[in-house]
Rosetta silent file (secondary structure, phi, psi, omega in degrees, C-alpha in Angstrom):
SEQUENCE: MMTRFRAGLAAVAVAGALLVPIAAASDAAAASCARHTTGVCKANSPHPRGATAKCNDDTYSYSAHARGTCSHHRGVKYWYR
SCORE:     score description
SCORE:     0.000 S_00000001
   1 L     0.000  -48.965 -179.780   19.770  -40.571   23.265 S_00000001
   2 H   -65.565  -33.382  178.470   21.441  -37.584   21.627 S_00000001
   3 H   -64.851  -40.680  177.153   20.379  -38.785   18.182 S_00000001
   4 H   -63.436  -41.100  179.803   16.705  -38.863   19.258 S_00000001
   5 H   -62.533  -45.593  179.064   17.041  -35.367   20.670 S_00000001
   6 H   -63.706  -40.804  179.489   18.558  -34.054   17.439 S_00000001
   7 H   -64.413  -41.184  178.429   15.864  -35.789   15.362 S_00000001
   8 H   -66.321  -40.685  178.549   13.138  -34.251   17.515 S_00000001
   9 H   -64.101  -40.362  177.766   14.731  -30.828   17.295 S_00000001
  10 H   -64.791  -39.667 -179.887   14.988  -31.128   13.509 S_00000001
  11 H   -64.185  -41.494  178.084   11.312  -32.151   13.293 S_00000001
  12 H   -64.425  -40.369  179.763   10.269  -29.092   15.301 S_00000001
  13 H   -65.883  -40.407  179.273   12.381  -26.811   13.087 S_00000001
  14 H   -67.334  -43.223  179.436   10.877  -28.237    9.903 S_00000001
  15 H   -62.840  -40.753  178.013    7.330  -27.960   11.261 S_00000001
  16 H   -64.966  -39.507 -179.776    7.971  -24.336   12.247 S_00000001
  17 H   -67.176  -31.154  178.917    9.394  -23.502    8.825 S_00000001
  18 H   -75.956  -27.593 -178.637    6.280  -24.960    7.189 S_00000001
  19 H   -82.819  -23.834 -178.168    3.894  -22.916    9.364 S_00000001
  20 H   -60.367  -48.889  179.732    5.535  -19.536    8.769 S_00000001
  21 H   -62.420  -29.236  177.886    4.305  -19.129    5.148 S_00000001
  22 H   -66.377  -45.199  178.702    0.758  -19.996    6.260 S_00000001
  23 H   -63.717  -41.911  178.741    0.803  -17.228    8.853 S_00000001
  24 H   -64.908  -38.026  179.396    2.229  -14.728    6.361 S_00000001
  25 H   -66.753  -35.264  178.939   -0.433  -15.623    3.800 S_00000001
  26 H   -66.325  -40.209  177.817   -3.161  -15.048    6.408 S_00000001
  27 H   -65.271  -39.729 -179.851   -1.806  -11.549    7.180 S_00000001
  28 H   -65.659  -36.868  178.732   -1.665  -10.729    3.470 S_00000001
  29 H   -70.529  -33.129 -179.027   -5.280  -11.794    3.001 S_00000001
  30 H   -70.354  -34.147  178.593   -6.386   -9.691    5.943 S_00000001
  31 L   -89.371  106.007  179.343   -4.806   -6.504    4.555 S_00000001
  32 L  -142.939  164.355 -178.860   -6.771   -5.619    1.462 S_00000001
  33 L   -90.687  155.634  178.687   -8.139   -2.570   -0.246 S_00000001
  34 L   -63.558  148.642 -178.813  -11.794   -1.609   -0.302 S_00000001
  35 L   -64.573  -31.417 -174.068  -13.868   -2.879   -3.198 S_00000001
  36 L   -76.845   -8.717 -174.380  -15.065    0.590   -4.176 S_00000001
  37 L   -79.858  150.769  171.599  -11.584    1.982   -4.852 S_00000001
  38 L  -112.108  158.065 -178.684  -10.055    2.492   -8.247 S_00000001
  39 L   101.639 -171.321 -174.946   -6.350    2.389   -8.897 S_00000001
  40 E   -89.363  132.820  176.000   -3.654    0.049   -7.631 S_00000001
  41 E   -88.650  126.552  177.088   -3.976   -1.613   -4.220 S_00000001
  42 L  -130.659   50.904 -173.834   -0.748   -1.658   -2.204 S_00000001
  43 L   -60.079  -31.407 -177.093   -2.162   -2.640    1.195 S_00000001
  44 L   -98.166    4.528  179.175    0.980   -4.500    2.281 S_00000001
  45 L   -82.912  155.850 -179.624    3.567   -1.999    1.107 S_00000001
  46 L   -67.423  135.018  178.182    5.363    0.241    3.619 S_00000001
  47 L  -158.328  161.443 -179.382    3.642    3.539    4.246 S_00000001
  48 L   -59.684  146.385 -179.290    3.218    6.042    7.084 S_00000001
  49 L   -59.931  127.371  178.694    0.963    4.923    9.926 S_00000001
  50 L    90.554  -11.179 -179.795   -2.651    5.936    9.249 S_00000001
  51 L   -69.882  136.132  179.873   -2.157    6.805    5.593 S_00000001
  52 L  -103.979  -19.707 -178.448   -5.032    5.547    3.426 S_00000001
  53 E  -157.722  157.466  171.021   -3.649    6.536    0.030 S_00000001
  54 E  -112.532  128.275 -177.325   -0.651    7.879   -1.832 S_00000001
  55 E   -82.459  164.183 -178.244   -1.447   10.709   -4.210 S_00000001
  56 L   -65.695  -19.080  176.146   -0.062   11.106   -7.729 S_00000001
  57 L   -92.813   15.731  178.780    2.174   13.966   -6.531 S_00000001
  58 L    68.316   19.726  170.465    3.757   11.558   -3.988 S_00000001
  59 L   -94.756  163.667  179.848    2.044   13.055   -0.925 S_00000001
  60 E  -105.087  148.221  176.944    0.057   10.861    1.468 S_00000001
  61 E  -111.993  139.775  177.901   -3.627   11.114    2.276 S_00000001
  62 L  -116.961   25.276 -173.916   -5.116   10.292    5.672 S_00000001
  63 L   -68.601  142.769 -177.316   -8.700   10.809    4.611 S_00000001
  64 L   -77.920  -22.399 -177.507  -11.406    8.772    6.341 S_00000001
  65 L  -126.415  152.197 -177.644  -13.515    8.432    3.156 S_00000001
  66 L   -70.697  -32.955 -175.730  -12.611    7.671   -0.438 S_00000001
  67 L   -66.391  124.192  178.135  -14.577   10.545   -1.948 S_00000001
  68 L    86.028   -1.765 -179.791  -12.342   13.512   -2.574 S_00000001
  69 L   -61.221  128.206  179.935   -9.138   11.736   -1.565 S_00000001
  70 L    60.884   24.992 -177.201   -6.170   13.432   -3.260 S_00000001
  71 L   -62.496  -30.992  178.111   -8.510   15.740   -5.164 S_00000001
  72 L  -102.747   18.562 -178.663   -6.024   18.602   -5.144 S_00000001
  73 L  -129.879   30.355  178.283   -3.037   16.304   -5.705 S_00000001
  74 L    66.807   24.293  173.802   -3.855   14.911   -9.200 S_00000001
  75 L    91.130  179.254 -175.668   -5.768   11.914   -7.870 S_00000001
  76 E   -89.390  131.992  175.815   -4.905    8.632   -6.100 S_00000001
  77 E   -93.003  -50.589  178.877   -1.833    6.678   -7.141 S_00000001
  78 E  -136.834  143.712  170.995   -2.107    3.805   -4.591 S_00000001
  79 E   -98.468  141.882  176.674   -4.675    2.771   -1.985 S_00000001
  80 L  -106.762  -11.356  171.773   -3.458    1.370    1.303 S_00000001
  81 L  -146.736    0.000    0.000   -6.825    0.082    2.604 S_00000001
């Protein structure tokens, strides 16, 4: 009886371990940068909430549109969406 329980528990653990990478891959695919942007996309990297870009002078931009983003900060270094 205990052997069956352990085997069942092991099967659930293995199945769970196999499903985690699939869920992580789905989240990575959902977070992507806009097609119109130039520069490096870092959509999944840590950044302040609401930031859309990191400027070349290491400040963050929260601009709603790509045009003019980081214009007074030597341009865009990374896009976050």
